[in-house]
C-alpha positions as CSV (number, residue, x, y, z in Angstrom):
1,M,-88.7,-61.5,-63.7
2,S,-89.5,-59.0,-66.5
3,N,-87.8,-59.6,-69.8
4,V,-84.9,-61.8,-68.6
5,S,-85.0,-65.2,-70.3
6,Q,-84.5,-68.5,-68.5
7,N,-81.3,-69.0,-70.4
8,T,-80.0,-65.6,-69.1
9,E,-81.0,-66.5,-65.5
10,Q,-79.0,-69.8,-65.9
11,E,-76.0,-67.8,-67.2
12,L,-76.3,-65.4,-64.2
13,L,-76.4,-68.4,-61.8
14,Q,-73.3,-69.9,-63.4
15,G,-71.5,-66.6,-63.3
16,C,-72.4,-66.0,-59.6
17,C,-71.3,-69.5,-58.7
18,K,-67.9,-68.6,-60.2
19,G,-67.8,-65.3,-58.2
20,N,-68.2,-63.1,-61.3
21,R,-68.9,-59.6,-60.1
22,Q,-70.7,-58.6,-63.2
23,A,-73.1,-61.6,-62.9
24,Q,-73.6,-60.8,-59.2
25,Y,-74.4,-57.1,-60.1
26,Q,-76.9,-58.2,-62.8
27,L,-78.6,-60.7,-60.4
28,Y,-78.8,-57.9,-57.8
29,Q,-80.3,-55.5,-60.3
30,L,-82.8,-58.1,-61.4
31,F,-84.2,-58.9,-57.9
32,S,-83.2,-56.0,-55.6
33,K,-86.4,-53.9,-56.0
34,K,-88.7,-56.9,-55.2
35,M,-86.5,-58.0,-52.3
36,M,-86.5,-54.4,-50.9
37,A,-90.3,-54.6,-50.7
38,V,-90.0,-57.8,-48.8
39,C,-87.4,-56.3,-46.4
40,L,-89.5,-53.2,-45.8
41,R,-92.4,-55.3,-44.6
42,Y,-90.2,-56.6,-41.8
43,T,-88.7,-53.4,-40.6
44,K,-89.6,-50.0,-39.3
45,S,-87.3,-47.9,-41.6
46,V,-85.8,-47.8,-45.0
47,A,-82.3,-47.8,-43.6
48,E,-83.0,-51.0,-41.6
49,A,-84.5,-52.6,-44.7
50,E,-81.5,-51.6,-46.8
51,D,-79.2,-53.3,-44.2
52,I,-81.2,-56.5,-44.3
53,L,-81.3,-56.4,-48.2
54,Q,-77.5,-56.1,-48.3
55,E,-77.0,-58.8,-45.7
56,G,-79.4,-61.0,-47.6
57,F,-77.7,-60.6,-50.9
58,I,-74.3,-61.4,-49.3
59,K,-75.9,-64.7,-48.1
60,V,-77.3,-65.2,-51.6
61,F,-73.9,-64.9,-53.2
62,Q,-72.2,-67.0,-50.5
63,H,-74.7,-69.8,-50.9
64,I,-75.7,-69.6,-54.6
65,Q,-74.0,-72.8,-55.4
66,N,-76.5,-74.5,-53.0
67,F,-79.4,-73.4,-55.3
68,K,-80.7,-76.7,-56.7
69,G,-83.4,-75.3,-59.0
70,E,-86.2,-77.0,-57.2
71,S,-88.0,-73.7,-56.9
72,K,-87.9,-70.5,-58.8
73,L,-84.7,-68.5,-58.1
74,E,-86.9,-65.6,-56.9
75,T,-88.6,-67.8,-54.4
76,W,-85.2,-69.0,-53.1
77,I,-83.9,-65.4,-52.8
78,T,-87.1,-64.3,-51.1
79,R,-86.8,-67.1,-48.5
80,I,-83.2,-65.9,-47.7
81,M,-84.5,-62.3,-47.3
82,V,-87.3,-63.3,-45.0
83,N,-84.9,-65.4,-42.9
84,T,-82.4,-62.6,-42.8
85,A,-85.1,-60.2,-41.6
86,L,-86.3,-62.7,-39.0
87,N,-82.8,-63.1,-37.7
88,S,-82.4,-59.3,-37.5
89,N,-85.7,-59.1,-35.6
90,R,-84.8,-62.0,-33.3
91,R,-81.7,-60.1,-32.1
92,K,-84.1,-57.3,-31.0
93,M,-86.9,-59.5,-29.6
94,Y,-85.8,-59.0,-26.0
95,L,-86.6,-55.3,-26.5
96,F,-90.1,-56.0,-27.9
97,P,-91.4,-59.2,-26.2
98,M,-94.6,-60.8,-27.6
99,V,-97.5,-61.4,-25.3
100,D,-100.8,-63.1,-25.7
101,V,-103.7,-60.8,-26.3
102,T,-107.4,-61.8,-26.5
103,E,-108.5,-62.6,-30.0
104,I,-110.6,-59.9,-31.6
105,H,-113.1,-60.5,-34.4
106,A,-114.4,-57.5,-36.2
107,P,-115.5,-57.3,-39.8
108,V,-113.7,-54.8,-42.1
109,Q,-115.6,-53.1,-44.9
110,E,-114.0,-54.2,-48.2
111,D,-114.6,-50.8,-50.0
112,I,-112.1,-49.0,-47.7
113,F,-109.2,-50.8,-49.3
114,Q,-109.7,-49.3,-52.8
115,H,-108.2,-45.9,-51.7
116,L,-105.0,-47.3,-50.1
117,S,-101.8,-47.4,-52.1
118,F,-99.2,-50.0,-51.6
119,E,-96.9,-47.5,-50.0
120,H,-99.6,-46.4,-47.5
121,L,-100.4,-49.9,-46.6
122,L,-96.7,-50.7,-46.1
123,K,-96.4,-47.7,-43.7
124,M,-99.3,-49.1,-41.7
125,I,-97.7,-52.5,-41.5
126,Q,-94.4,-50.9,-40.5
127,A,-96.2,-49.0,-37.7
128,L,-97.4,-52.2,-36.1
129,P,-95.7,-53.3,-32.9
130,T,-92.7,-55.6,-33.9
131,G,-94.4,-58.8,-32.8
132,C,-97.6,-58.1,-34.6
133,Q,-95.6,-57.0,-37.7
134,L,-93.6,-60.2,-37.8
135,V,-96.5,-62.5,-37.3
136,F,-98.7,-60.6,-39.8
137,N,-96.1,-60.8,-42.5
138,L,-95.3,-64.4,-41.9
139,F,-98.9,-65.5,-41.8
140,A,-100.8,-63.2,-44.1
141,I,-98.1,-62.6,-46.7
142,E,-95.6,-65.4,-46.6
143,G,-98.2,-68.1,-45.9
144,Y,-96.7,-69.7,-42.9
145,S,-98.9,-71.6,-40.5
146,H,-99.2,-70.4,-36.9
147,Q,-97.3,-73.6,-35.8
148,E,-94.5,-72.8,-38.2
149,I,-94.4,-69.2,-37.0
150,A,-94.3,-70.4,-33.4
151,D,-91.3,-72.6,-34.2
152,L,-89.5,-69.8,-36.2
153,L,-89.9,-67.2,-33.4
154,S,-89.7,-69.5,-30.4
155,I,-93.2,-68.5,-29.2
156,S,-96.4,-70.5,-28.6
157,E,-98.9,-71.1,-31.3
158,G,-101.5,-69.2,-29.2
159,T,-99.2,-66.2,-29.1
160,S,-98.8,-66.3,-32.9
161,K,-102.6,-66.4,-33.3
162,S,-103.2,-63.6,-30.8
163,Q,-100.4,-61.4,-32.3
164,Y,-102.0,-61.9,-35.7
165,A,-105.5,-61.0,-34.4
166,R,-104.0,-57.9,-32.7
167,A,-102.3,-56.9,-36.0
168,K,-105.5,-57.3,-37.9
169,E,-107.4,-55.2,-35.3
170,L,-104.7,-52.4,-35.4
171,L,-104.6,-52.4,-39.2
172,K,-108.4,-52.3,-39.3
173,N,-108.5,-49.3,-37.0
174,Q,-105.8,-47.5,-39.1
175,I,-107.7,-48.2,-42.3
176,I,-111.0,-47.0,-40.8
177,S,-109.3,-43.9,-39.6
178,E,-107.7,-43.2,-43.0
179,S,-111.1,-43.9,-44.6
180,E,-112.7,-41.3,-42.4
181,K,-110.1,-38.8,-43.3
182,L,-110.7,-39.5,-47.0
183,K,-114.4,-39.2,-46.4
184,Y,-114.1,-35.8,-44.9
185,G,-111.4,-34.6,-47.2
186,K,-108.6,-34.6,-44.6
187,W,-106.4,-37.2,-46.4
């Protein structure tokens, strides 16, 4: 949360609860970059992520009075962004159905990660098929269990596990390919 004190965050919360536009703007400025990174993980384009970010912040401001302080404000806002992204993807699920795939186990060389930037890894995640992208983000990044993912996405736990395995395999192949390009000076 950079250099904003707890007292300032509390003042922002109070202002947002009262509908104060300046407080809302400051809260948006405080968290929008981190939340944009969250939204980008669940989308295929910047424009789509921006739409989710805006919709998510509208929900934040509509429901800010429900924030009880039981978690960090950033955690609460992140949960809203993830749920907004999931709802957006749920509306498109009929276009990209998830299917079970056989589980794939293949080791990945750890040293190939040192040459990847956040932006490059993000592009790789965005390139995943939608089902794999959703499950990978929920399991590997957000920390949901496969049963929780199954409940969230209305799929079986086995489908969640297989989509995660497929995502890992696809990412591994992309990383190896990029590593080969780097090795031969083509990156």
